[in-house]
mmCIF file of the N, C-alpha and C atoms, coordinates in Angstrom:
data_MODEL
# 
_entry.id   MODEL 
# 
loop_
_atom_site.group_PDB 
_atom_site.id 
_atom_site.type_symbol 
_atom_site.label_atom_id 
_atom_site.label_alt_id 
_atom_site.label_comp_id 
_atom_site.label_asym_id 
_atom_site.label_entity_id 
_atom_site.label_seq_id 
_atom_site.pdbx_PDB_ins_code 
_atom_site.Cartn_x 
_atom_site.Cartn_y 
_atom_site.Cartn_z 
_atom_site.occupancy 
_atom_site.B_iso_or_equiv 
_atom_site.pdbx_formal_charge 
_atom_site.auth_seq_id 
_atom_site.auth_comp_id 
_atom_site.auth_asym_id 
_atom_site.auth_atom_id 
_atom_site.pdbx_PDB_model_num 
ATOM 1   N N  . UNK A 1 1  ? -52.097 -20.154 -63.210 1.00 0.00 ? 1  UNK A N  1 
ATOM 2   C CA . UNK A 1 1  ? -51.735 -20.354 -61.744 1.00 0.00 ? 1  UNK A CA 1 
ATOM 3   C C  . UNK A 1 1  ? -50.232 -19.613 -61.287 1.00 0.00 ? 1  UNK A C  1 
ATOM 4   N N  . UNK A 1 2  ? -49.592 -20.238 -62.378 1.00 0.00 ? 2  UNK A N  1 
ATOM 5   C CA . UNK A 1 2  ? -48.521 -19.655 -62.358 1.00 0.00 ? 2  UNK A CA 1 
ATOM 6   C C  . UNK A 1 2  ? -48.291 -17.878 -62.281 1.00 0.00 ? 2  UNK A C  1 
ATOM 7   N N  . UNK A 1 3  ? -49.218 -17.765 -62.933 1.00 0.00 ? 3  UNK A N  1 
ATOM 8   C CA . UNK A 1 3  ? -49.350 -16.138 -63.260 1.00 0.00 ? 3  UNK A CA 1 
ATOM 9   C C  . UNK A 1 3  ? -49.919 -15.790 -61.756 1.00 0.00 ? 3  UNK A C  1 
ATOM 10  N N  . UNK A 1 4  ? -51.011 -16.621 -60.772 1.00 0.00 ? 4  UNK A N  1 
ATOM 11  C CA . UNK A 1 4  ? -51.160 -15.784 -59.709 1.00 0.00 ? 4  UNK A CA 1 
ATOM 12  C C  . UNK A 1 4  ? -50.750 -16.469 -58.150 1.00 0.00 ? 4  UNK A C  1 
ATOM 13  N N  . UNK A 1 5  ? -49.795 -17.351 -58.662 1.00 0.00 ? 5  UNK A N  1 
ATOM 14  C CA . UNK A 1 5  ? -48.461 -17.069 -57.732 1.00 0.00 ? 5  UNK A CA 1 
ATOM 15  C C  . UNK A 1 5  ? -46.883 -16.505 -57.972 1.00 0.00 ? 5  UNK A C  1 
ATOM 16  N N  . UNK A 1 6  ? -47.056 -16.152 -58.981 1.00 0.00 ? 6  UNK A N  1 
ATOM 17  C CA . UNK A 1 6  ? -45.805 -15.228 -59.380 1.00 0.00 ? 6  UNK A CA 1 
ATOM 18  C C  . UNK A 1 6  ? -46.225 -13.743 -58.999 1.00 0.00 ? 6  UNK A C  1 
ATOM 19  N N  . UNK A 1 7  ? -47.514 -13.209 -59.268 1.00 0.00 ? 7  UNK A N  1 
ATOM 20  C CA . UNK A 1 7  ? -47.878 -12.152 -59.197 1.00 0.00 ? 7  UNK A CA 1 
ATOM 21  C C  . UNK A 1 7  ? -47.241 -11.272 -60.503 1.00 0.00 ? 7  UNK A C  1 
ATOM 22  N N  . UNK A 1 8  ? -47.323 -11.913 -61.471 1.00 0.00 ? 8  UNK A N  1 
ATOM 23  C CA . UNK A 1 8  ? -46.816 -11.750 -62.948 1.00 0.00 ? 8  UNK A CA 1 
ATOM 24  C C  . UNK A 1 8  ? -47.635 -12.389 -64.279 1.00 0.00 ? 8  UNK A C  1 
ATOM 25  N N  . UNK A 1 9  ? -47.814 -11.036 -65.174 1.00 0.00 ? 9  UNK A N  1 
ATOM 26  C CA . UNK A 1 9  ? -48.587 -12.013 -66.209 1.00 0.00 ? 9  UNK A CA 1 
ATOM 27  C C  . UNK A 1 9  ? -47.822 -12.278 -67.282 1.00 0.00 ? 9  UNK A C  1 
ATOM 28  N N  . UNK A 1 10 ? -48.257 -13.422 -67.918 1.00 0.00 ? 10 UNK A N  1 
ATOM 29  C CA . UNK A 1 10 ? -47.397 -14.266 -68.497 1.00 0.00 ? 10 UNK A CA 1 
ATOM 30  C C  . UNK A 1 10 ? -47.880 -14.221 -70.315 1.00 0.00 ? 10 UNK A C  1 
ATOM 31  N N  . UNK A 1 11 ? -46.600 -14.025 -71.164 1.00 0.00 ? 11 UNK A N  1 
ATOM 32  C CA . UNK A 1 11 ? -47.253 -14.522 -72.489 1.00 0.00 ? 11 UNK A CA 1 
ATOM 33  C C  . UNK A 1 11 ? -46.500 -15.322 -73.138 1.00 0.00 ? 11 UNK A C  1 
ATOM 34  N N  . UNK A 1 12 ? -47.379 -16.681 -73.289 1.00 0.00 ? 12 UNK A N  1 
ATOM 35  C CA . UNK A 1 12 ? -47.086 -17.917 -74.273 1.00 0.00 ? 12 UNK A CA 1 
ATOM 36  C C  . UNK A 1 12 ? -46.706 -17.621 -75.811 1.00 0.00 ? 12 UNK A C  1 
ATOM 37  N N  . UNK A 1 13 ? -45.626 -17.535 -76.008 1.00 0.00 ? 13 UNK A N  1 
ATOM 38  C CA . UNK A 1 13 ? -45.557 -17.625 -77.267 1.00 0.00 ? 13 UNK A CA 1 
ATOM 39  C C  . UNK A 1 13 ? -44.396 -18.977 -77.735 1.00 0.00 ? 13 UNK A C  1 
ATOM 40  N N  . UNK A 1 14 ? -44.843 -19.556 -79.049 1.00 0.00 ? 14 UNK A N  1 
ATOM 41  C CA . UNK A 1 14 ? -44.275 -20.609 -79.995 1.00 0.00 ? 14 UNK A CA 1 
ATOM 42  C C  . UNK A 1 14 ? -43.609 -20.362 -80.765 1.00 0.00 ? 14 UNK A C  1 
ATOM 43  N N  . UNK A 1 15 ? -42.418 -20.740 -80.566 1.00 0.00 ? 15 UNK A N  1 
ATOM 44  C CA . UNK A 1 15 ? -41.360 -20.731 -82.007 1.00 0.00 ? 15 UNK A CA 1 
ATOM 45  C C  . UNK A 1 15 ? -41.611 -22.066 -83.105 1.00 0.00 ? 15 UNK A C  1 
ATOM 46  N N  . UNK A 1 16 ? -42.066 -21.573 -84.468 1.00 0.00 ? 16 UNK A N  1 
ATOM 47  C CA . UNK A 1 16 ? -42.239 -22.470 -84.878 1.00 0.00 ? 16 UNK A CA 1 
ATOM 48  C C  . UNK A 1 16 ? -41.463 -23.458 -85.623 1.00 0.00 ? 16 UNK A C  1 
ATOM 49  N N  . UNK A 1 17 ? -40.024 -22.823 -85.458 1.00 0.00 ? 17 UNK A N  1 
ATOM 50  C CA . UNK A 1 17 ? -39.281 -23.748 -85.763 1.00 0.00 ? 17 UNK A CA 1 
ATOM 51  C C  . UNK A 1 17 ? -39.013 -25.295 -85.008 1.00 0.00 ? 17 UNK A C  1 
ATOM 52  N N  . UNK A 1 18 ? -39.464 -24.766 -83.789 1.00 0.00 ? 18 UNK A N  1 
ATOM 53  C CA . UNK A 1 18 ? -39.579 -26.156 -82.725 1.00 0.00 ? 18 UNK A CA 1 
ATOM 54  C C  . UNK A 1 18 ? -40.637 -27.119 -82.960 1.00 0.00 ? 18 UNK A C  1 
ATOM 55  N N  . UNK A 1 19 ? -42.011 -26.703 -83.905 1.00 0.00 ? 19 UNK A N  1 
ATOM 56  C CA . UNK A 1 19 ? -42.862 -27.507 -83.944 1.00 0.00 ? 19 UNK A CA 1 
ATOM 57  C C  . UNK A 1 19 ? -42.769 -28.422 -84.594 1.00 0.00 ? 19 UNK A C  1 
ATOM 58  N N  . UNK A 1 20 ? -43.224 -29.544 -84.605 1.00 0.00 ? 20 UNK A N  1 
ATOM 59  C CA . UNK A 1 20 ? -42.722 -30.379 -85.961 1.00 0.00 ? 20 UNK A CA 1 
ATOM 60  C C  . UNK A 1 20 ? -44.548 -30.592 -86.505 1.00 0.00 ? 20 UNK A C  1 
ATOM 61  N N  . UNK A 1 21 ? -44.463 -30.936 -87.999 1.00 0.00 ? 21 UNK A N  1 
ATOM 62  C CA . UNK A 1 21 ? -45.480 -30.834 -88.624 1.00 0.00 ? 21 UNK A CA 1 
ATOM 63  C C  . UNK A 1 21 ? -46.660 -32.022 -88.414 1.00 0.00 ? 21 UNK A C  1 
ATOM 64  N N  . UNK A 1 22 ? -46.330 -33.144 -87.317 1.00 0.00 ? 22 UNK A N  1 
ATOM 65  C CA . UNK A 1 22 ? -47.100 -33.752 -86.876 1.00 0.00 ? 22 UNK A CA 1 
ATOM 66  C C  . UNK A 1 22 ? -47.497 -33.838 -85.590 1.00 0.00 ? 22 UNK A C  1 
ATOM 67  N N  . UNK A 1 23 ? -47.293 -32.582 -84.920 1.00 0.00 ? 23 UNK A N  1 
ATOM 68  C CA . UNK A 1 23 ? -47.228 -32.273 -83.624 1.00 0.00 ? 23 UNK A CA 1 
ATOM 69  C C  . UNK A 1 23 ? -48.880 -32.206 -83.208 1.00 0.00 ? 23 UNK A C  1 
ATOM 70  N N  . UNK A 1 24 ? -49.207 -32.791 -82.073 1.00 0.00 ? 24 UNK A N  1 
ATOM 71  C CA . UNK A 1 24 ? -50.467 -33.011 -81.651 1.00 0.00 ? 24 UNK A CA 1 
ATOM 72  C C  . UNK A 1 24 ? -50.840 -31.483 -81.009 1.00 0.00 ? 24 UNK A C  1 
ATOM 73  N N  . UNK A 1 25 ? -51.661 -30.416 -81.510 1.00 0.00 ? 25 UNK A N  1 
ATOM 74  C CA . UNK A 1 25 ? -51.623 -29.248 -81.462 1.00 0.00 ? 25 UNK A CA 1 
ATOM 75  C C  . UNK A 1 25 ? -52.342 -29.240 -79.828 1.00 0.00 ? 25 UNK A C  1 
ATOM 76  N N  . UNK A 1 26 ? -52.842 -30.110 -79.141 1.00 0.00 ? 26 UNK A N  1 
ATOM 77  C CA . UNK A 1 26 ? -53.538 -29.954 -77.472 1.00 0.00 ? 26 UNK A CA 1 
ATOM 78  C C  . UNK A 1 26 ? -53.914 -31.181 -77.319 1.00 0.00 ? 26 UNK A C  1 
ATOM 79  N N  . UNK A 1 27 ? -52.847 -31.632 -76.121 1.00 0.00 ? 27 UNK A N  1 
ATOM 80  C CA . UNK A 1 27 ? -53.022 -33.098 -75.619 1.00 0.00 ? 27 UNK A CA 1 
ATOM 81  C C  . UNK A 1 27 ? -53.717 -32.515 -73.824 1.00 0.00 ? 27 UNK A C  1 
ATOM 82  N N  . UNK A 1 28 ? -54.469 -33.451 -73.800 1.00 0.00 ? 28 UNK A N  1 
ATOM 83  C CA . UNK A 1 28 ? -54.940 -33.379 -72.349 1.00 0.00 ? 28 UNK A CA 1 
ATOM 84  C C  . UNK A 1 28 ? -55.424 -35.288 -72.064 1.00 0.00 ? 28 UNK A C  1 
ATOM 85  N N  . UNK A 1 29 ? -55.345 -35.018 -70.748 1.00 0.00 ? 29 UNK A N  1 
ATOM 86  C CA . UNK A 1 29 ? -55.046 -36.473 -69.822 1.00 0.00 ? 29 UNK A CA 1 
ATOM 87  C C  . UNK A 1 29 ? -55.673 -36.380 -68.551 1.00 0.00 ? 29 UNK A C  1 
ATOM 88  N N  . UNK A 1 30 ? -55.936 -37.338 -68.531 1.00 0.00 ? 30 UNK A N  1 
ATOM 89  C CA . UNK A 1 30 ? -56.502 -37.594 -66.415 1.00 0.00 ? 30 UNK A CA 1 
ATOM 90  C C  . UNK A 1 30 ? -55.595 -38.787 -66.339 1.00 0.00 ? 30 UNK A C  1 
ATOM 91  N N  . UNK A 1 31 ? -55.559 -38.695 -64.881 1.00 0.00 ? 31 UNK A N  1 
ATOM 92  C CA . UNK A 1 31 ? -55.010 -39.938 -64.006 1.00 0.00 ? 31 UNK A CA 1 
ATOM 93  C C  . UNK A 1 31 ? -56.011 -40.728 -63.450 1.00 0.00 ? 31 UNK A C  1 
ATOM 94  N N  . UNK A 1 32 ? -56.879 -40.700 -63.667 1.00 0.00 ? 32 UNK A N  1 
ATOM 95  C CA . UNK A 1 32 ? -57.889 -41.511 -62.953 1.00 0.00 ? 32 UNK A CA 1 
ATOM 96  C C  . UNK A 1 32 ? -57.740 -43.249 -63.730 1.00 0.00 ? 32 UNK A C  1 
ATOM 97  N N  . UNK A 1 33 ? -57.136 -43.320 -64.543 1.00 0.00 ? 33 UNK A N  1 
ATOM 98  C CA . UNK A 1 33 ? -57.074 -44.770 -65.255 1.00 0.00 ? 33 UNK A CA 1 
ATOM 99  C C  . UNK A 1 33 ? -55.526 -45.114 -64.223 1.00 0.00 ? 33 UNK A C  1 
ATOM 100 N N  . UNK A 1 34 ? -55.181 -44.742 -63.973 1.00 0.00 ? 34 UNK A N  1 
ATOM 101 C CA . UNK A 1 34 ? -53.590 -44.777 -63.472 1.00 0.00 ? 34 UNK A CA 1 
ATOM 102 C C  . UNK A 1 34 ? -53.967 -45.088 -61.370 1.00 0.00 ? 34 UNK A C  1 
ATOM 103 N N  . UNK A 1 35 ? -54.983 -44.282 -61.192 1.00 0.00 ? 35 UNK A N  1 
ATOM 104 C CA . UNK A 1 35 ? -55.293 -44.128 -59.820 1.00 0.00 ? 35 UNK A CA 1 
ATOM 105 C C  . UNK A 1 35 ? -56.072 -45.639 -59.689 1.00 0.00 ? 35 UNK A C  1 
ATOM 106 N N  . UNK A 1 36 ? -56.916 -45.734 -60.688 1.00 0.00 ? 36 UNK A N  1 
ATOM 107 C CA . UNK A 1 36 ? -58.058 -47.025 -60.256 1.00 0.00 ? 36 UNK A CA 1 
ATOM 108 C C  . UNK A 1 36 ? -57.395 -48.262 -60.426 1.00 0.00 ? 36 UNK A C  1 
ATOM 109 N N  . UNK A 1 37 ? -56.475 -48.342 -61.360 1.00 0.00 ? 37 UNK A N  1 
ATOM 110 C CA . UNK A 1 37 ? -55.037 -49.290 -61.367 1.00 0.00 ? 37 UNK A CA 1 
ATOM 111 C C  . UNK A 1 37 ? -54.525 -49.980 -60.513 1.00 0.00 ? 37 UNK A C  1 
ATOM 112 N N  . UNK A 1 38 ? -53.684 -48.604 -59.763 1.00 0.00 ? 38 UNK A N  1 
ATOM 113 C CA . UNK A 1 38 ? -52.722 -48.988 -58.901 1.00 0.00 ? 38 UNK A CA 1 
ATOM 114 C C  . UNK A 1 38 ? -52.734 -48.217 -57.279 1.00 0.00 ? 38 UNK A C  1 
ATOM 115 N N  . UNK A 1 39 ? -53.791 -47.364 -57.321 1.00 0.00 ? 39 UNK A N  1 
ATOM 116 C CA . UNK A 1 39 ? -54.123 -46.671 -56.042 1.00 0.00 ? 39 UNK A CA 1 
ATOM 117 C C  . UNK A 1 39 ? -53.447 -45.469 -55.556 1.00 0.00 ? 39 UNK A C  1 
ATOM 118 N N  . UNK A 1 40 ? -52.517 -45.389 -56.332 1.00 0.00 ? 40 UNK A N  1 
ATOM 119 C CA . UNK A 1 40 ? -51.919 -44.390 -56.362 1.00 0.00 ? 40 UNK A CA 1 
ATOM 120 C C  . UNK A 1 40 ? -52.443 -42.943 -56.438 1.00 0.00 ? 40 UNK A C  1 
ATOM 121 N N  . UNK A 1 41 ? -52.424 -41.600 -55.609 1.00 0.00 ? 41 UNK A N  1 
ATOM 122 C CA . UNK A 1 41 ? -52.890 -40.639 -56.058 1.00 0.00 ? 41 UNK A CA 1 
ATOM 123 C C  . UNK A 1 41 ? -51.670 -39.355 -55.550 1.00 0.00 ? 41 UNK A C  1 
ATOM 124 N N  . UNK A 1 42 ? -51.514 -38.195 -56.267 1.00 0.00 ? 42 UNK A N  1 
ATOM 125 C CA . UNK A 1 42 ? -50.882 -37.395 -56.148 1.00 0.00 ? 42 UNK A CA 1 
ATOM 126 C C  . UNK A 1 42 ? -50.730 -36.704 -54.560 1.00 0.00 ? 42 UNK A C  1 
ATOM 127 N N  . UNK A 1 43 ? -49.417 -36.878 -53.690 1.00 0.00 ? 43 UNK A N  1 
ATOM 128 C CA . UNK A 1 43 ? -49.353 -36.498 -52.559 1.00 0.00 ? 43 UNK A CA 1 
ATOM 129 C C  . UNK A 1 43 ? -49.126 -34.697 -52.503 1.00 0.00 ? 43 UNK A C  1 
ATOM 130 N N  . UNK A 1 44 ? -48.780 -34.444 -53.594 1.00 0.00 ? 44 UNK A N  1 
ATOM 131 C CA . UNK A 1 44 ? -48.298 -32.865 -53.373 1.00 0.00 ? 44 UNK A CA 1 
ATOM 132 C C  . UNK A 1 44 ? -49.206 -31.936 -54.509 1.00 0.00 ? 44 UNK A C  1 
ATOM 133 N N  . UNK A 1 45 ? -50.159 -31.335 -53.869 1.00 0.00 ? 45 UNK A N  1 
ATOM 134 C CA . UNK A 1 45 ? -51.167 -30.345 -55.233 1.00 0.00 ? 45 UNK A CA 1 
ATOM 135 C C  . UNK A 1 45 ? -50.158 -29.853 -56.015 1.00 0.00 ? 45 UNK A C  1 
ATOM 136 N N  . UNK A 1 46 ? -50.515 -29.537 -57.200 1.00 0.00 ? 46 UNK A N  1 
ATOM 137 C CA . UNK A 1 46 ? -49.958 -28.878 -58.243 1.00 0.00 ? 46 UNK A CA 1 
ATOM 138 C C  . UNK A 1 46 ? -49.669 -27.800 -57.858 1.00 0.00 ? 46 UNK A C  1 
ATOM 139 N N  . UNK A 1 47 ? -50.174 -26.837 -57.527 1.00 0.00 ? 47 UNK A N  1 
ATOM 140 C CA . UNK A 1 47 ? -50.269 -25.759 -56.772 1.00 0.00 ? 47 UNK A CA 1 
ATOM 141 C C  . UNK A 1 47 ? -48.749 -25.487 -55.934 1.00 0.00 ? 47 UNK A C  1 
ATOM 142 N N  . UNK A 1 48 ? -49.162 -26.308 -54.783 1.00 0.00 ? 48 UNK A N  1 
ATOM 143 C CA . UNK A 1 48 ? -47.438 -26.193 -54.234 1.00 0.00 ? 48 UNK A CA 1 
ATOM 144 C C  . UNK A 1 48 ? -46.298 -26.845 -54.826 1.00 0.00 ? 48 UNK A C  1 
ATOM 145 N N  . UNK A 1 49 ? -46.340 -27.727 -55.718 1.00 0.00 ? 49 UNK A N  1 
ATOM 146 C CA . UNK A 1 49 ? -45.296 -27.734 -56.859 1.00 0.00 ? 49 UNK A CA 1 
ATOM 147 C C  . UNK A 1 49 ? -44.617 -26.708 -57.557 1.00 0.00 ? 49 UNK A C  1 
ATOM 148 N N  . UNK A 1 50 ? -45.578 -25.878 -58.518 1.00 0.00 ? 50 UNK A N  1 
ATOM 149 C CA . UNK A 1 50 ? -45.372 -24.891 -58.959 1.00 0.00 ? 50 UNK A CA 1 
ATOM 150 C C  . UNK A 1 50 ? -44.733 -23.912 -57.986 1.00 0.00 ? 50 UNK A C  1 
ATOM 151 N N  . UNK A 1 51 ? -45.368 -23.551 -56.744 1.00 0.00 ? 51 UNK A N  1 
ATOM 152 C CA . UNK A 1 51 ? -44.615 -22.370 -55.745 1.00 0.00 ? 51 UNK A CA 1 
ATOM 153 C C  . UNK A 1 51 ? -43.228 -22.900 -55.475 1.00 0.00 ? 51 UNK A C  1 
ATOM 154 N N  . UNK A 1 52 ? -43.063 -24.310 -55.453 1.00 0.00 ? 52 UNK A N  1 
ATOM 155 C CA . UNK A 1 52 ? -41.802 -24.729 -55.304 1.00 0.00 ? 52 UNK A CA 1 
ATOM 156 C C  . UNK A 1 52 ? -40.580 -24.547 -56.407 1.00 0.00 ? 52 UNK A C  1 
ATOM 157 N N  . UNK A 1 53 ? -41.102 -24.975 -57.628 1.00 0.00 ? 53 UNK A N  1 
ATOM 158 C CA . UNK A 1 53 ? -40.307 -24.423 -58.985 1.00 0.00 ? 53 UNK A CA 1 
ATOM 159 C C  . UNK A 1 53 ? -40.029 -22.852 -58.753 1.00 0.00 ? 53 UNK A C  1 
ATOM 160 N N  . UNK A 1 54 ? -41.148 -22.241 -58.490 1.00 0.00 ? 54 UNK A N  1 
ATOM 161 C CA . UNK A 1 54 ? -40.620 -20.819 -58.767 1.00 0.00 ? 54 UNK A CA 1 
ATOM 162 C C  . UNK A 1 54 ? -39.906 -20.178 -57.291 1.00 0.00 ? 54 UNK A C  1 
ATOM 163 N N  . UNK A 1 55 ? -40.040 -20.772 -56.220 1.00 0.00 ? 55 UNK A N  1 
ATOM 164 C CA . UNK A 1 55 ? -39.231 -20.544 -55.141 1.00 0.00 ? 55 UNK A CA 1 
ATOM 165 C C  . UNK A 1 55 ? -39.735 -19.489 -54.781 1.00 0.00 ? 55 UNK A C  1 
ATOM 166 N N  . UNK A 1 56 ? -41.388 -19.628 -54.176 1.00 0.00 ? 56 UNK A N  1 
ATOM 167 C CA . UNK A 1 56 ? -42.220 -18.851 -53.344 1.00 0.00 ? 56 UNK A CA 1 
ATOM 168 C C  . UNK A 1 56 ? -42.352 -19.237 -52.127 1.00 0.00 ? 56 UNK A C  1 
ATOM 169 N N  . UNK A 1 57 ? -42.260 -18.779 -51.210 1.00 0.00 ? 57 UNK A N  1 
ATOM 170 C CA . UNK A 1 57 ? -42.400 -19.017 -50.109 1.00 0.00 ? 57 UNK A CA 1 
ATOM 171 C C  . UNK A 1 57 ? -43.556 -19.037 -49.226 1.00 0.00 ? 57 UNK A C  1 
# 
């Protein structure tokens, strides 16, 4: 999504010096349970948040 917004391709590299031995390799989640219990839902789409963070009008 960031590549599409910025128009630049990205290479993600991990510095092994900053990875703990017990680090979870991939962490996924869902906000469905939070929504179910609180009724809250995101008001601003992720795409718009990324555009704001990148300073793209």
